[in-house]
N, CA, C and O atoms as CSV, one atom per row, in Angstrom:
chain,resi,resn,atom,element,x,y,z
A,1,LEU,N,N,65.695,103.693,337.282
A,1,LEU,CA,C,65.203,104.000,335.935
A,1,LEU,C,C,66.372,104.087,334.953
A,1,LEU,O,O,66.252,103.670,333.801
A,2,GLN,N,N,67.474,104.616,335.402
A,2,GLN,CA,C,68.676,104.708,334.560
A,2,GLN,C,C,69.085,103.313,334.083
A,2,GLN,O,O,69.425,103.121,332.915
A,3,GLU,N,N,69.048,102.354,334.993
A,3,GLU,CA,C,69.378,100.960,334.676
A,3,GLU,C,C,68.419,100.419,333.621
A,3,GLU,O,O,68.844,99.796,332.647
A,4,PHE,N,N,67.132,100.657,333.818
A,4,PHE,CA,C,66.120,100.199,332.871
A,4,PHE,C,C,66.348,100.831,331.504
A,4,PHE,O,O,66.243,100.165,330.474
A,5,LYS,N,N,66.658,102.114,331.507
A,5,LYS,CA,C,66.891,102.848,330.263
A,5,LYS,C,C,68.015,102.189,329.461
A,5,LYS,O,O,67.907,102.027,328.245
A,6,ARG,N,N,69.086,101.815,330.146
A,6,ARG,CA,C,70.216,101.162,329.476
A,6,ARG,C,C,69.801,99.790,328.947
A,6,ARG,O,O,70.113,99.440,327.808
A,7,GLU,N,N,69.104,99.021,329.768
A,7,GLU,CA,C,68.613,97.702,329.354
A,7,GLU,C,C,67.718,97.815,328.132
A,7,GLU,O,O,67.836,97.027,327.194
A,8,TYR,N,N,66.835,98.784,328.141
A,8,TYR,CA,C,65.901,99.013,327.045
A,8,TYR,C,C,66.653,99.324,325.761
A,8,TYR,O,O,66.322,98.808,324.693
A,9,LEU,N,N,67.672,100.176,325.876
A,9,LEU,CA,C,68.476,100.557,324.719
A,9,LEU,C,C,69.195,99.341,324.145
A,9,LEU,O,O,69.244,99.157,322.929
A,10,ILE,N,N,69.750,98.519,325.020
A,10,ILE,CA,C,70.435,97.292,324.591
A,10,ILE,C,C,69.450,96.367,323.889
A,10,ILE,O,O,69.762,95.803,322.840
A,11,THR,N,N,68.263,96.213,324.464
A,11,THR,CA,C,67.219,95.380,323.857
A,11,THR,C,C,66.860,95.879,322.470
A,11,THR,O,O,66.748,95.092,321.530
A,12,MET,N,N,66.679,97.185,322.343
A,12,MET,CA,C,66.330,97.765,321.051
A,12,MET,C,C,67.454,97.564,320.043
A,12,MET,O,O,67.194,97.344,318.860
A,13,GLU,N,N,68.691,97.636,320.498
A,13,GLU,CA,C,69.830,97.408,319.614
A,13,GLU,C,C,69.834,95.974,319.112
A,13,GLU,O,O,70.076,95.729,317.931
A,14,ILE,N,N,69.570,95.030,319.999
A,14,ILE,CA,C,69.507,93.614,319.621
A,14,ILE,C,C,68.396,93.404,318.602
A,14,ILE,O,O,68.593,92.726,317.594
A,15,LYS,N,N,67.237,93.980,318.861
A,15,LYS,CA,C,66.112,93.876,317.930
A,15,LYS,C,C,66.468,94.464,316.572
A,15,LYS,O,O,66.128,93.897,315.533
A,16,SER,N,N,67.150,95.597,316.584
A,16,SER,CA,C,67.491,96.247,315.317
A,16,SER,C,C,68.491,95.402,314.536
A,16,SER,O,O,68.480,95.401,313.305
A,17,GLU,N,N,69.346,94.693,315.240
A,17,GLU,CA,C,70.309,93.822,314.582
A,17,GLU,C,C,69.611,92.653,313.906
A,17,GLU,O,O,70.076,92.147,312.885
A,18,SER,N,N,68.489,92.227,314.483
A,18,SER,CA,C,67.791,91.059,313.946
A,18,SER,C,C,66.869,91.402,312.777
A,18,SER,O,O,66.353,90.507,312.108
A,19,ILE,N,N,66.664,92.683,312.534
A,19,ILE,CA,C,65.818,93.088,311.410
A,19,ILE,C,C,66.719,93.554,310.275
A,19,ILE,O,O,67.353,94.606,310.358
A,20,LYS,N,N,66.767,92.761,309.223
A,20,LYS,CA,C,67.661,93.072,308.095
A,20,LYS,C,C,67.085,94.182,307.228
A,20,LYS,O,O,65.880,94.236,306.983
A,21,GLY,N,N,67.964,95.064,306.770
A,21,GLY,CA,C,67.580,96.126,305.850
A,21,GLY,C,C,66.734,97.232,306.454
A,21,GLY,O,O,66.255,98.121,305.751
A,22,ARG,N,N,66.558,97.165,307.765
A,22,ARG,CA,C,65.697,98.145,308.421
A,22,ARG,C,C,66.269,98.494,309.774
A,22,ARG,O,O,66.672,97.606,310.525
A,23,LYS,N,N,66.310,99.742,310.090
A,23,LYS,CA,C,66.846,100.128,311.394
A,23,LYS,C,C,65.702,100.320,312.384
A,23,LYS,O,O,64.880,101.225,312.241
A,24,ALA,N,N,65.669,99.463,313.374
A,24,ALA,CA,C,64.600,99.525,314.368
A,24,ALA,C,C,65.093,100.138,315.675
A,24,ALA,O,O,64.361,100.207,316.662
A,25,LEU,N,N,66.333,100.574,315.660
A,25,LEU,CA,C,66.892,101.160,316.875
A,25,LEU,C,C,66.223,102.492,317.183
A,25,LEU,O,O,66.239,103.422,316.377
A,26,ILE,N,N,65.647,102.553,318.349
A,26,ILE,CA,C,65.010,103.793,318.787
A,26,ILE,C,C,65.975,104.463,319.761
A,26,ILE,O,O,66.279,103.926,320.826
A,27,SER,N,N,66.436,105.615,319.385
A,27,SER,CA,C,67.380,106.310,320.256
A,27,SER,C,C,66.637,107.073,321.339
A,27,SER,O,O,65.872,107.997,321.061
A,28,ILE,N,N,66.878,106.667,322.579
A,28,ILE,CA,C,66.234,107.352,323.696
A,28,ILE,C,C,67.265,108.129,324.504
A,28,ILE,O,O,66.967,108.635,325.586
A,29,GLN,N,N,68.475,108.217,323.971
A,29,GLN,CA,C,69.543,108.902,324.698
A,29,GLN,C,C,69.320,110.411,324.723
A,29,GLN,O,O,69.727,111.082,325.672
A,30,ASP,N,N,68.685,110.943,323.700
A,30,ASP,CA,C,68.571,112.390,323.563
A,30,ASP,C,C,67.281,112.982,324.127
A,30,ASP,O,O,67.079,114.195,324.072
A,31,ILE,N,N,66.416,112.139,324.665
A,31,ILE,CA,C,65.179,112.688,325.219
A,31,ILE,C,C,65.287,112.800,326.740
A,31,ILE,O,O,65.952,111.981,327.374
A,32,PRO,N,N,64.644,113.799,327.323
A,32,PRO,CA,C,64.702,113.945,328.780
A,32,PRO,C,C,64.056,112.751,329.483
A,32,PRO,O,O,63.131,112.129,328.960
A,33,ILE,N,N,64.558,112.449,330.670
A,33,ILE,CA,C,64.097,111.275,331.414
A,33,ILE,C,C,62.596,111.333,331.702
A,33,ILE,O,O,61.933,110.296,331.725
A,34,SER,N,N,62.057,112.531,331.920
A,34,SER,CA,C,60.621,112.658,332.186
A,34,SER,C,C,59.799,112.243,330.968
A,34,SER,O,O,58.753,111.608,331.098
A,35,ARG,N,N,60.281,112.607,329.798
A,35,ARG,CA,C,59.619,112.226,328.545
A,35,ARG,C,C,59.718,110.716,328.356
A,35,ARG,O,O,58.764,110.072,327.917
A,36,PHE,N,N,60.875,110.160,328.689
A,36,PHE,CA,C,61.077,108.720,328.603
A,36,PHE,C,C,60.081,107.986,329.504
A,36,PHE,O,O,59.491,106.983,329.101
A,37,GLU,N,N,59.900,108.494,330.724
A,37,GLU,CA,C,58.947,107.897,331.655
A,37,GLU,C,C,57.535,107.941,331.091
A,37,GLU,O,O,56.782,106.975,331.210
A,38,GLU,N,N,57.179,109.058,330.480
A,38,GLU,CA,C,55.865,109.219,329.847
A,38,GLU,C,C,55.627,108.143,328.790
A,38,GLU,O,O,54.594,107.474,328.778
A,39,ILE,N,N,56.616,107.996,327.904
A,39,ILE,CA,C,56.533,107.012,326.825
A,39,ILE,C,C,56.434,105.606,327.407
A,39,ILE,O,O,55.624,104.793,326.961
A,40,LEU,N,N,57.266,105.334,328.406
A,40,LEU,CA,C,57.290,104.025,329.053
A,40,LEU,C,C,55.934,103.685,329.666
A,40,LEU,O,O,55.430,102.575,329.500
A,41,VAL,N,N,55.351,104.646,330.371
A,41,VAL,CA,C,54.037,104.454,330.989
A,41,VAL,C,C,52.990,104.132,329.923
A,41,VAL,O,O,52.168,103.236,330.113
A,42,LYS,N,N,53.015,104.857,328.805
A,42,LYS,CA,C,52.069,104.606,327.713
A,42,LYS,C,C,52.236,103.206,327.135
A,42,LYS,O,O,51.255,102.512,326.870
A,43,ILE,N,N,53.490,102.798,326.941
A,43,ILE,CA,C,53.771,101.458,326.414
A,43,ILE,C,C,53.220,100.400,327.363
A,43,ILE,O,O,52.548,99.464,326.931
A,44,LEU,N,N,53.505,100.549,328.649
A,44,LEU,CA,C,53.037,99.582,329.643
A,44,LEU,C,C,51.514,99.538,329.700
A,44,LEU,O,O,50.922,98.465,329.809
A,45,GLN,N,N,50.883,100.710,329.625
A,45,GLN,CA,C,49.423,100.772,329.665
A,45,GLN,C,C,48.798,100.084,328.458
A,45,GLN,O,O,47.765,99.427,328.591
A,46,THR,N,N,49.406,100.224,327.285
A,46,THR,CA,C,48.859,99.565,326.098
A,46,THR,C,C,48.988,98.051,326.204
A,46,THR,O,O,48.266,97.311,325.535
A,47,LYS,N,N,49.913,97.593,327.050
A,47,LYS,CA,C,50.073,96.157,327.277
A,47,LYS,C,C,49.225,95.682,328.460
A,47,LYS,O,O,49.291,94.520,328.862
A,48,GLY,N,N,48.440,96.593,329.001
A,48,GLY,CA,C,47.538,96.241,330.092
A,48,GLY,C,C,48.200,96.159,331.454
A,48,GLY,O,O,47.641,95.578,332.385
A,49,ILE,N,N,49.378,96.730,331.577
A,49,ILE,CA,C,50.081,96.726,332.854
A,49,ILE,C,C,49.754,98.025,333.582
A,49,ILE,O,O,49.915,99.117,333.036
A,50,LYS,N,N,49.293,97.888,334.822
A,50,LYS,CA,C,48.952,99.081,335.589
A,50,LYS,C,C,50.204,99.722,336.145
A,50,LYS,O,O,51.063,99.048,336.714
A,51,VAL,N,N,50.302,101.034,335.975
A,51,VAL,CA,C,51.480,101.773,336.443
A,51,VAL,C,C,51.073,102.701,337.580
A,51,VAL,O,O,51.914,103.418,338.122
């Protein structure tokens, strides 16, 4: 999960770089890993992926 968290952060940074005049970077460094898992599960579920 730590690996995924880093990959996700890098992805978000790339996305934020591609959006001009707007910061799309979502900082997940300061939230507890359990909360991160919760958010991740919700995101996956909204995309129809079973967790």
